[in-house]
C-alpha positions, 0 to 999 in steps of 0.5 A: 527542507521538508518540515514533515515529521516521520510517520513511523518511529524511525527516521526515513532513509532516502534511496535512489531508485529507478522510480526516483528518490524513495523514503524507506524505514527500517527497524531490526529486532534485538535478537536474531530472527528466523523469519525473513524481512517484512516489507510493508506497502501502504495504500494509495489515496489523496493523503497516503503514506507509510503512516497507514502501516504504523501499527504493523511496523511497531509490532513486527520490529520485535521479532523480525526486520521490518521495512516500510516505504513511502510510495513515489508521490507520497510521504518523504518520497519524491513528488516531482511532476511526472506520470504516476503509474503502476510501473513507477510504484512497482519499480519502487517496491522492487528497489525497496526489496533490493535495498532490504536484501542488501542491508540484511543479506536475506534471500527473500522478503515477505510482503504485505500490501494495503488496498491498492498497494496490494496490486504493486506487491503482487506485480513485483512478486510476479516479475521477480518471484524469487524475491518474495516468499509470501504475500499478505493483502489487506483489503486488496483492490481487484476483487469487487463484483465489477468486471474482472480485469484481464486487460493487456499486460501492463495496461491501466484504467487511466481516463486520459480526458479526466487527467487532462481536466485535472491537470489544467491550470487551477483545476487540480489545485482546487480539487485536491484542496477540497479533497484534503480539507481536514474535515474531508480527510476525516470523512473518508477515514470514517468510511475506511474504518466503517465507524465514527471513531478513527485513529487520530494520529493517522488523521493528523499525519494525513493532513500534514502530508497533503500540505507538502509541495507536489502533494497533489501530483500522485493523487490526481493520477489516482483519481484519474484511475491511472494507478489501477492495473487493467491486468491485475486479475491476470496477475492474481490468478498467476501467483504461485506463492502462499497468499493471505487476504484480510477482508474487511467486515465494515466500511467501504471495502467489504465486497469480495465477490470477485474472489471466485477466480482464485478462492479454490486455489490451495495457495490462497486463503481469504479471511474475514477480519472484524473491522474496517479496511485497516483492522490492525488499527482497531485490534492489533493483537487479534490481527497479528495473531492471524498474520503471524500464523500465516508468516510461519506457515 
């Protein structure tokens, strides 16, 4: 049995999905809400989990039903030996939405994705648009000044030669072991926050989750670029529902020159939010004022 604690204030519930067993976390407000349920989807990195959305989860539970999940390969979700792909992650998002709608009786959810998690919620919205009312994307991938990604539908940026190298006996373990040393995790969080001060609880959980059996499998697919969608800009440009984008002003995720392909569309709104790539860890009231205004239209 896993000794990993819950990354949130509620215990995980394990649901069976086409993406394997997935951990979901639900909290409901004390009073009925006029807002749809909110789904939170964390980013992808060597130490990812639902801990990355903990402040948003705690704030949202006071006024709406909120659900977070651990994506396949992370946190309390299944970490079995298999390919980790955008398809697998999107299937998990679909399953979490279906479970939420079944539990609440709602007709649709609002969804928030963080960094690479944004690509999965956008793909889910495009595949089943009636299930997601509004999208919030926090420091999303796919908008940097590098070449736009308009590849074949469902294709990825996977580098097969790199994946073969990383999965050779002994290689992946050593590389993942280096990436998840406590000091290295702290270094990357400093780059994410864009400052020396980080959230210590997030760091501690990141260290703990990387010590679980199978923890290296999804991150090695990520390092091989297999979790990046080669068609994501095509999907972004096809979205018709309202979209709010939080752009970091500090740290490694501040390049949004590629937003030009959707910036002039009335359903897209880009807003520079002071802070690093996870600004709600730094100023939760300021961030949620902006976000709540978007959810309420």
